C-alpha positions, 0 to 999 in steps of 0.5 A: 500499499502507498502510505502517502496516498493513504494519509492523504485521504486520511487527511480528507475524511477528517473533515465532517459535519462536526469538524467542517473547518480545521487548524493545522494543529487539529488536522495533526491530531485527528490524523494522528500525523505529526506537524510536518507531515500534516503541513505537507499533505495540507499544502499539496491538497491545497494546491491540487484544490481539494483543501482551502485555507482561510486567510484569516483563521488559518484553517482548512476546509474541504473544497466543491472540488471533493465532489468530483469522485462522488459525481464520477462514481454515479456516472460510471457505475453501471448499477446506478445507471440501470437502477435510474429508470426503475427509481423514477418509475417508483417514484412517480407511481408512489409519489414517495421517497425512492432510494438506491443504497449500496453496502459497505461493511456495517453500513449502507450508503445512499447513492441515488434518491428520489424525493417525495413531495411529502418530504420527510424531516430527514438529513439523508442526501447522496453519500450519507452512510447509515447502519445496516443493522437497523435500516430497511435496506440494511436488513434486506441486504443482510438477509441475503448473505450467509447467517455467519457473515451477516452476524459477523456484520452485525457484531461489529456495528456501532449498536445503539439506540438511535431512537427509542424504537431502535432495535440493537440487540444482536439476537433480536436484530438477527431474528429481523435478518431471518424474517426479511429472508423469508419475507423477501424484504426488510422493514424498518420504522422510526429506528433512525429517524421519527416518523420515518418508515421504510420498505426495501428488497435487495439487488443481488449479482449472479451468484446470489450476493447482495450488491445494493437495494432499493427502498421506499420510505415514507411518513408513518403519519400517512401510513401505518406499518402494515399499510406501508408493507401491503402497498410498497413490498411488492413494488421494491421486490419486482424492482429489485428482481428486475434488476438483479443478474439472475 
């Protein structure tokens, strides 16, 4: 592994909502780099256009150029390209929020999103990561993995109650994974955001391994859990099956 590349990405990844701007010493502390290395990497990233330095505060922050990698991913990923017509169709048919998520270890990442006119009060955008163990897309994806692998992912997750409705006990989570496997779709209600309900189905490759999930998210003020499942589960299952390489 090229250590300098790893360190450069460590610097870029240090910035987030809690740390939108940092001084050189803060960057060094967060990334576990010495001051000399932090200075070299920040200088290089400024020259490349991925970091900007405020001349008054002398703090660094990400620039809009950092969006380029995400843009190129969404434009070059064949699954995203193939999924867009199905997501658009579901969005028009249901008038609800429709998402495509891709698994990344213990999390799912939102890579395409069509918002409902009944917009839910959440901060989910393209690139948002959520835990697999308590989200409908995550449960759907886990349900298509071998049981030992699914359990390992759940065990390594940051298990905690995001809301009073979050299921985060390993044994109970695995029961829900089994239920999703039997039903062919995953369901989660108010486990990350209050008032949010979601139903999802996994997209699998030619070997039957889950590579993504389609979900429909709605407000529980408009649908009960039972109504949501009855109305939307067949739709996400059909769309996921159409996109699966089986």
